[in-house]
C-alpha positions in Angstrom: 15.9 -29.7 -19.8 19.3 -28.1 -19.9 18.2 -25.8 -22.6 15.1 -24.8 -20.7 17.1 -24.2 -17.6 19.6 -22.0 -19.5 16.7 -20.0 -21.0 15.2 -19.4 -17.5 18.6 -18.2 -16.3 18.8 -15.7 -19.1 15.2 -14.5 -18.5 15.9 -14.1 -14.8 19.0 -12.1 -15.5 17.1 -9.8 -17.9 14.5 -9.3 -15.2 17.2 -8.6 -12.6 18.7 -5.9 -14.9 15.3 -4.4 -15.6 14.6 -4.1 -11.9 17.9 -2.3 -11.3 17.0 0.4 -13.7 13.3 1.1 -13.0 12.3 4.2 -11.1 9.1 2.9 -9.5 9.5 -0.7 -8.2 5.8 -1.1 -7.2 4.8 -1.2 -10.9 7.2 -4.2 -11.5 6.7 -6.2 -8.3 5.6 -9.7 -9.4 6.5 -13.1 -8.1 9.8 -13.3 -10.0 10.8 -9.9 -8.6 10.0 -11.0 -5.1 12.3 -14.0 -5.6 15.1 -11.9 -7.0 14.9 -9.5 -4.0 14.8 -12.5 -1.6 18.1 -13.7 -3.3 19.5 -10.2 -2.9 18.7 -10.3 0.9 20.4 -13.7 1.1 17.1 -15.6 1.8 17.4 -17.6 -1.4 20.2 -18.8 -3.6 20.4 -18.2 -7.4 19.6 -21.9 -7.8 16.5 -21.5 -5.6 15.2 -18.6 -7.7 15.9 -20.5 -11.0 14.1 -23.6 -9.7 11.1 -21.7 -8.5 10.7 -19.8 -11.8 11.2 -23.0 -13.8 8.6 -24.9 -11.8 6.1 -22.0 -12.2 6.6 -22.1 -16.0 6.2 -25.9 -16.2 3.2 -26.2 -13.7 1.2 -23.1 -14.7 -0.2 -24.3 -18.0 -1.5 -27.5 -16.5 -3.3 -25.8 -13.5 -4.6 -23.1 -15.7 -6.1 -25.5 -18.2 -7.9 -27.4 -15.4 -9.1 -24.2 -13.8 -10.5 -22.9 -17.2 -12.2 -26.3 -17.8 -14.1 -26.3 -14.5 -14.9 -22.6 -14.9 -16.5 -23.3 -18.3 -18.4 -26.3 -16.9 -19.8 -24.1 -14.1 -20.8 -21.4 -16.5 -22.6 -24.0 -18.7 -24.5 -25.3 -15.6 -25.6 -21.8 -14.7 -27.3 -20.1 -17.7 -28.3 -17.0 -15.8 -24.6 -16.4 -14.9 -23.6 -16.9 -18.6 -26.3 -14.4 -19.7 -24.9 -11.8 -17.1 -21.4 -12.4 -18.4 -22.5 -11.9 -22.0 -24.3 -8.7 -21.1 -21.1 -7.4 -19.3 -19.0 -8.3 -22.3 -21.4 -6.5 -24.6 -21.4 -3.4 -22.3 -17.6 -3.3 -22.3 -16.8 -4.3 -25.9 -19.9 -3.0 -27.6 -20.3 -3.9 -31.2 -16.6 -4.6 -31.7 -15.8 -8.0 -32.9 -13.9 -10.1 -30.3 -10.3 -11.0 -31.3 -8.3 -14.1 -30.3 
């Protein structure tokens, strides 16, 4: 846990440095950036920012896997939607082979 926390602090500091050098902020405004700016305004502490990012990293894979699972079930239960999705993929990708 201490190693993960240390790694998060390093990543947040790298993000902070990147934000200080970019010309257009709107291209780099994600949730971590919003947290960093909230800290700069005094709305959050550095510990608050670190904790929020750490919780996002830990919780996101679990919620994402559950969401994907239910999405796949819903697609399987609605074959016409699946066919439409496949047509859309073929339209965009064409004859190229999909890569993982």
